[in-house]
C-alpha positions as CSV (number, residue, x, y, z in Angstrom):
1,M,3.7,1.1,-25.2
2,T,3.2,3.9,-23.0
3,S,-0.5,4.6,-21.9
4,L,-0.9,7.4,-19.2
5,P,-0.9,6.8,-15.7
6,T,-3.4,7.6,-12.7
7,G,-1.6,10.0,-10.2
8,V,-1.7,8.8,-6.7
9,V,-0.7,11.2,-3.7
10,L,0.2,8.6,-0.8
11,A,-0.9,10.9,2.3
12,G,-2.7,7.8,4.5
13,G,0.6,7.6,7.1
14,A,0.1,8.2,10.6
15,S,2.9,10.6,11.1
16,R,4.3,9.5,14.5
17,R,7.7,10.5,14.2
18,L,6.9,14.0,12.5
19,G,4.3,14.4,15.6
20,Q,1.9,16.2,13.4
21,D,0.0,15.3,10.4
22,K,2.5,15.9,7.4
23,A,0.1,15.7,5.1
24,L,-1.4,18.9,6.4
25,Y,1.4,20.9,6.5
26,P,1.6,24.3,5.1
27,F,3.6,24.7,1.7
28,R,3.7,27.1,-0.9
29,G,0.3,28.5,-0.2
30,G,-1.2,25.0,0.2
31,T,-0.1,22.1,2.3
32,L,2.4,19.0,1.3
33,A,-1.0,17.4,0.3
34,D,-1.7,19.7,-2.5
35,W,1.7,20.3,-3.4
36,A,1.9,16.6,-4.1
37,A,-1.3,16.6,-6.3
38,E,-0.4,19.7,-8.3
39,R,3.0,18.1,-9.0
40,L,1.2,14.5,-10.2
41,A,-1.7,16.9,-12.1
42,E,1.1,18.4,-14.4
43,V,1.8,14.8,-15.9
44,C,-1.3,12.6,-15.2
45,G,-5.0,12.9,-16.7
46,E,-6.3,12.2,-13.3
47,V,-5.1,12.5,-9.8
48,V,-6.9,10.5,-6.4
49,V,-5.2,11.0,-3.0
50,A,-4.7,7.9,-0.8
51,D,-5.6,9.3,2.8
52,R,-7.6,6.6,3.9
53,G,-11.0,8.1,3.5
54,R,-10.2,11.3,5.3
55,K,-11.0,13.5,2.2
56,L,-8.0,16.0,2.6
57,L,-8.5,17.2,-0.4
58,L,-12.1,18.3,-1.3
59,E,-11.6,18.5,-5.1
60,L,-9.8,15.2,-5.5
61,E,-11.3,12.1,-4.9
62,S,-10.2,10.3,-1.3
63,V,-9.3,6.5,-1.7
64,V,-9.5,4.0,1.0
65,D,-6.9,1.7,2.2
66,G,-6.2,-1.9,0.7
67,P,-5.4,-4.9,2.4
68,G,-2.4,-4.4,4.4
69,Q,-1.0,-1.4,6.4
70,G,1.4,1.9,5.3
71,P,2.3,2.5,1.6
72,A,1.1,-1.1,0.3
73,A,-2.3,-0.7,1.9
74,G,-2.7,3.1,0.5
75,L,-0.9,1.2,-3.2
76,L,-3.6,-0.9,-2.9
77,G,-6.5,0.9,-2.1
78,A,-5.6,3.1,-5.3
79,A,-5.6,-0.1,-7.7
80,L,-9.1,-1.2,-6.4
81,A,-10.5,2.3,-7.1
82,R,-8.9,2.4,-10.5
83,P,-8.6,-1.4,-11.8
84,G,-6.4,-2.2,-14.5
85,R,-4.7,1.3,-14.4
86,D,-0.8,2.2,-14.2
87,L,-0.3,4.1,-11.1
88,L,2.2,7.1,-10.6
89,V,2.6,7.4,-6.9
90,L,4.2,10.3,-4.9
91,A,4.3,10.5,-1.4
92,C,3.4,13.9,0.3
93,D,6.5,14.2,2.3
94,L,8.8,14.2,-0.6
95,P,8.5,17.9,-1.5
96,R,11.4,18.3,-3.7
97,V,10.5,16.0,-6.5
98,P,10.1,17.8,-9.4
99,V,7.7,17.7,-12.3
100,A,10.3,16.6,-14.9
101,L,11.1,13.8,-12.7
102,L,7.4,12.8,-12.5
103,R,7.2,13.2,-16.2
104,D,9.9,11.3,-17.0
105,L,8.2,7.9,-14.8
106,A,5.0,8.7,-16.8
107,E,6.6,8.5,-20.1
108,R,8.3,5.1,-19.5
109,S,6.4,2.0,-21.1
110,S,3.5,0.7,-19.3
111,G,3.5,-3.2,-18.3
112,Q,5.9,-3.1,-16.1
113,A,7.4,-1.2,-12.6
114,W,9.4,1.7,-12.8
115,V,11.5,3.0,-9.8
116,P,14.2,5.4,-9.0
117,R,17.3,3.9,-7.8
118,H,20.6,5.7,-6.4
119,G,23.5,4.1,-4.5
120,G,21.6,0.9,-4.3
121,R,18.7,2.5,-2.7
122,L,14.7,2.1,-4.1
123,E,12.3,4.8,-4.0
124,P,9.0,2.9,-4.1
125,L,7.3,6.2,-2.8
126,C,8.0,8.1,-5.9
127,A,7.3,5.5,-8.7
128,R,5.5,4.0,-11.8
129,F,3.3,0.8,-10.9
130,S,1.5,-1.5,-13.5
131,A,-1.8,-2.8,-13.0
132,S,0.4,-6.6,-13.0
133,S,2.8,-5.3,-10.7
134,L,0.2,-4.4,-8.3
135,V,-1.6,-7.8,-8.8
136,L,1.7,-9.6,-7.3
137,L,1.9,-6.9,-4.4
138,D,-1.5,-7.7,-3.6
139,A,-0.7,-11.5,-3.3
140,Q,2.6,-10.6,-1.4
141,V,0.5,-8.6,1.3
142,A,-2.1,-11.7,1.4
143,S,1.0,-13.9,2.5
144,G,1.8,-11.5,5.2
145,E,4.6,-9.4,3.9
146,L,3.9,-5.9,3.7
147,A,7.6,-4.5,2.8
148,L,7.4,-2.8,-0.6
149,H,11.2,-3.6,-1.0
150,S,10.7,-7.3,-0.9
151,W,8.2,-6.7,-3.6
152,L,10.1,-4.6,-5.7
153,R,13.1,-7.3,-5.5
154,S,11.0,-10.3,-6.3
155,Q,12.0,-12.2,-9.1
156,R,8.4,-12.5,-10.7
157,L,8.2,-8.9,-11.0
158,E,9.2,-7.0,-13.8
159,V,11.0,-4.0,-12.7
160,G,12.8,-0.9,-14.8
161,F,15.2,1.7,-12.7
162,L,15.3,5.2,-13.2
163,E,19.2,5.2,-12.5
164,G,22.7,6.5,-13.3
165,E,22.5,9.5,-15.6
166,E,18.9,9.4,-16.5
167,L,18.4,10.2,-12.7
168,L,21.1,12.7,-12.2
169,R,19.8,15.1,-14.8
170,H,16.8,15.8,-12.8
171,G,19.3,16.5,-9.8
172,N,21.0,15.2,-6.6
173,P,19.3,12.0,-5.5
174,K,20.2,12.9,-1.7
175,D,17.9,16.3,-2.3
176,L,15.4,14.7,-5.0
177,F,13.8,12.1,-2.5
178,F,14.8,14.3,0.4
179,N,12.0,12.7,2.9
180,L,9.9,14.4,6.1
181,N,9.8,12.1,8.9
182,R,11.0,13.4,12.0
183,P,11.2,16.7,13.9
184,E,14.9,17.3,12.5
185,D,13.9,17.0,9.0
186,L,10.8,19.3,9.3
187,R,13.6,21.6,10.8
188,R,16.3,21.2,8.5
189,F,13.4,21.7,5.5
190,E,12.3,25.2,7.0
191,T,15.6,25.8,7.3
192,E,17.1,24.8,3.7
193,G,14.0,24.1,1.7
194,A,13.5,27.5,-0.1
195,A,17.1,27.0,-1.5
196,T,16.4,23.2,-2.8
197,E,12.5,22.7,-3.4
198,P,11.4,22.2,-7.3
199,L,10.5,25.1,-8.5
200,D,8.8,24.2,-12.0
201,L,5.5,25.1,-10.5
202,P,4.1,28.6,-9.9
203,R,3.5,29.7,-6.2
204,K,-0.4,29.9,-5.0
205,P,-1.2,33.4,-4.1
206,T,-1.1,34.5,-0.8
207,E,-4.5,35.2,0.8
């Protein structure tokens, strides 16, 4: 059975390695946070922004952190704001994830987690999580373990993987999940981004 998930923009990071707030980095006539929200809105009935309550996007609900730190706190904050709902999450620093990939995840069956996997690498910042899986994350964080990868490898968690040919049809995973973390990533993105960014949404008009 499939139910429409709530879209969650993960935009609460401190961006220490980048040296500037990546959520507010200008992109396609808006910001990286805007761009993530636009893509999620194409496949979700509603979108919220897990930004530690900073209200980065005035037109969308701002979600404060839940227990823990980092992405786990953002996820649990969204889970508290939308109890019982599946969440489709997208980090604002993954600008090349196309709508088609998000739709693929959104259409997967509810009741479990769905995570892209390639070369043994998991991509939990672009994934669909069931309400029951987030209960397990809450328990893990309460025990002091904050790493999402530990949670996703738990034997108690039911996880499906978007991988192999199903993932490759959306593009090269190294491009799809290109992550803006450091200044050199930003320089590479500014140099190469126009050639590889997803073009499945129209650009905003320049004011």
